N, C-alpha and C positions, 0 to 999 in steps of 0.2 A: 501499500499500499502500498509495490507497491507501493504507499504509498508510498503508497505508503502508502510502500507499503506505501504509485500509481501509484519519473513515473513514481512511475513507480510508485511502486511503491510506494505509496505506499505506507504504517504502519503499519509501525504496523502492528502492533498488536498490545493493547492495551497499556500501552508505556505510562509511566509514571513521571511525576516532575521531578528531573533530573537536574542538578548543577553541571553547567558546562564543565567537563575533566579533560586535563592535557595531562600525559604519562610523560613524567620524569625522565630522563636516561642517563646512563653512563657513569655512574657511582663509582670514582677512582679506576679500578683496572677491571672493571664486570665489562665482561665479554657477551653476553646472553641480552636478549630483548626485556626492556624493561616494562611492567606493566601496573605499576603503581602509579596510583592517581594524583594529581596535584590540580588547584586551581589554576585556568588558564592563565592568569595572570601572574603568576607567581615566576619568581626569579629565577629558580632552580628548573623549572621546565625550558624556560628559553636558554639558560646558559647552558644547560646539560646538552644539548643538542649536537652544540659545537664543537666535536674531539677530532682530534687530529687523525685524518685518514679514514673515518667512518662515512659511510652513506646514511643517511638521514632521513626516512620516510614518514610523510603525514597521512594518516586517515582521519577525516571528518566525516561521521555517522548523523542521520537525522537524531536519534536517540540512542541510549546507553542501554536500554531494556528490552527492544523488540527483538525477539529471536533471531529476525533475519538478519541485524545489525550484529549481534553477539555472535554470531557465525563468521560474520565476515570481518570480524576483529579478530577472532580465534585463528582465522586463514590469513591473516595479513600478518600476525605475530608468529606465527609457526613459519611462512615462508621467510620473512626478514631476519628470523633468526639462522636457515637454512641457508641465507645467502650472504650472512655475515653483517647484516646489516641494522639498523636501529630503528624502532619505530614509535614515533610519537601520535597519541590519539586525542582526538576531543569530539564531543557529540552535543548537540542542542539540548535544551531541558524539555522542548518536547518537538513533536512533527510539525513544523513550519518555522521554529525558530530560528530567523534568519540573521537575527543580530548576534546570536551566539555563534552560530557559522562563521561570520563576519570577523569576530572577536578571534575565532580559533584560525582561521587563514592568516591574518594580522601576525598572531604571534608566532604560528610556524616559520612565517619566511622571517623574522626576527631570528629564530632560532637555526637559521642556516639548513632547512631542508632543502633536498634536491628536487623531489616531488611531493604533489599532494593529491589524495585520492578522496574525492568528495562523492555524498551522496547528497545533493541539494535541497533543502527544504522549500526555498521558493526559487524557483528554476528562473526566473527572471530577475529577481530584487539581488542575487547572489552574484552575477554576471561582471557587473563593475571592479568587485573584489578581487576575483577570480584574474581578472585582466593586470590589475594591480601585481598580482603575482607571477603571472606570466611575463610581465613586464621586466619583473626582476629575474628572471630566468630560470624561474620555478616552473617543471613539468607540471600540468595540472590534467588529472585525468578523472571525470567522470564516471561512477559505477552506479548501475541498476537505473539511476533515473537522468535523462539528458538536460542540459541547461537548454534553455530558450532566448536565444539562437542555439540551437548542437554546438557549432564551432565556437562557441565561449569558451570550450575548454581545446585542451590539444587533442583530446580522442575520449571516446567512448567505450566502457566495456559494460554491456549489459545484456539483459534477456530482451528479446523484441517483444514489448509488451503488446504491440497491435495485434502479433501473431497469438500470443497467449489469450487475449479477448476472444480472436477468431476461432481460435479451437475449441474455446468452452461454447461460443454461441453456434459452432457446426455441430457440437455433440447436443447441445439442448435443443435445436432443430430436429436433428433424427430424432432424437429419444420421444419428441412429440409426436411425430409420425401424424402428423399432417393436420393435428389437431389445433383450432386456434388456442392461443395461452392468453395469459391473464398476467402480466410480466411485472414486477417490481427490480426497480434497478438500486442498489446499494453501492452508491460512488465514494469517492474519496474527498474530494473539496475542489472550490472553483480553481480553475486556473492550473493545477498541479498536473503536469504533463503524464506523470505515471498512470495517474487515474484518467484521464481523457481518454489515452493512449485502450488502455483494457475496454474502456466503457462502450467506445467506440468500435473496437473490434468484436466486441460481444455482439452488437448491433448488426454490424455487417456479416459475421459469421452465422446469424441467425435468419441474415436476409429479408431486415427491414431498415426500417428509418425511424430516428427520434421521435418522429411524430406519427408513428403509427400507434393507431388505435389501440391495439396490443400491449402498448405498454403505457400501465396506467399510474405508476407512482415512480417517481424517483427522489432519493434523499442521499443527503451526504452522511457521511460516518466517520470520518478520519481513519478509517480501519479501525476502530476502536470496538471492542465487544460491545457494552455496556450500548454506546449510541448505535451498533448495528439494532440492536433488540430493540432501543425506542425507534429508530427511524421503521423498523419493520412492523412496531406497532401503529406508527402512523399512517404506514400504506396499509394494514388491515383494516383500519377504520375508513380511510378512502374507498377501498374495494376490497370485501371478504373474499369475494373470488380468485383472487391472488394464486395462482398455480405452478408459475415459474419464477424464483430470484437469482437474482446475477450479484454476486458480491464482488468490491474491489480487493477482499484478500480473505481468508480462513477465519480469523477472529469474528470478523461482520458476519460472515457465514453461522458460526456458533451462536452470534446474537440474533439473529433471525432465525435460528431453530428455536430456540428458546421462546420467543414471542408466538410463533406457529404452533407450538407445543401447547403454548398457554392458551390459546385463543382455541385449541383444539382441531387446528387447519393443515391440512397436509400440500407439502409444494415440493418442486423440484429445485433443488439449491445446487448451483455452479457457481466455481470461484475461481481466483489465483492464487499461488505461490508455492505449495508443496511444501511445508512445515511439517515434520513430523505428526505433530498433532493434528493437522489438516489432512494428512493421509491418512492416518487412524479412523477418523472422521468420515473419510470414503470408503475405508474399508468395512465400517459399521454401519454404513447407509445413509447416515447424517446428512453428507453431501455426496451428490452424485458424481461428481468430477470435478478436477481443480486440475489447473494447468501449473507444474512445476518447473522453479527457476533455481539458479544455484549459485548462490550468493559467494560459498567457497572459492569457487572457480574465478570470480569477478576478481576476489580479493588477491588472489595467487598471480593472474594475471597484469592485476595493477602494478603488485610490487615488484614482481620480476623486470617490467617495463620502466620502472624508475631506477631500478639498480642499473639496468642495460644502460641508461642514458647518462646516469653518472659515471660508469666505466668507458664508455664511449662515443657520448655526446649526441645520439640517433635518439630521435624524438619518434615516439610511437604516434600515429595520427588514425583519424576517422572512427569508423566504430567497429568493435568485434562484438558480434553475436556469441553471447556464451550459453546458449541454448535454452528449450523450453520443450517439455514433454508432458502430453495430456494424460492424467491420472485416472482410471477407472474400473472399476470389477465387473462393469455391466457395457461393454465396448459396443458401438454403433457402428453398423456398417458404412463405409466410405469414411470413416475418423478416425485417421491414425491413433494409438495409444498404447499405455500400458499399465499392466495391474499395478495392486497396490504393493504383491511382493517387492515389483521393481521402485516402487516409490518410496518404501521404508529402506531398501538399500542406498537410496540415493537422497532421502531428505535431513534437513538440518533442525537445530530446534531442541 
């Protein structure tokens, strides 16, 4: 949620309000990647990154608590250690905290990072700060969620969120078997590219437009489970006959399911993300299908690109698709998918 988690991203999963944290580095002769957090403005975090001969990589996520970004940070930590690099990390207080990400970029540039990996919360407002970092010689790569415009960063490593939406739209259409549907879309938030891409992909995959009368309700959830439940309750008040629900991510899907059960209603739910909890929800039938993405792969490729830039001066550019797979135990003809066994083998969180 996508969002955020929608992209992305999307939260993406019931984030708590947390303070912006930056990881201090390199206490004396320590050769492993540090994971101890400190305030973003602290002097140790800035000074610690400037160790002779080291390559320092910055990672800025939307939140610290969303399992998607937790896995991304774990992957970046491990890959940095494997490459002999150092990682500094920061996160917003909440999904959408642009000011927190701006501060993190400024601190990381001051700390002397060679590259910054970022999942932008506000895909437009963050661009001027990214430009300042790039003008200072820092390689900036967006993970999961593209900036607007996309060339606001040097490169993008991400799920094809439009394709993720198309896959679940195609699945839902095939599962409907030609029967007219009453559709609720539980989206991310206005103007966030990951949410827009997933929503538009679903609509395209289902073969309709946003003005189609089958779409009876659309509500924003910020990728949050409680907000997903509230959004579904609102939609059911508007039209109790809803029988198909698209959700921006799996926490929103779980919230929708809670509202449906409380109202004594049954609907097909399709979603995006492919976290372990989400795949288990597909396995038990709560969610019919989900499009799985791979945050670990994004993080590993991002760290590798920064280290390569530091060592060779070669800048990665353009878009790298990190993959998406439709996960369901009820496959539909003409729609490529894998079962939940595959999903559980490749999930995160």
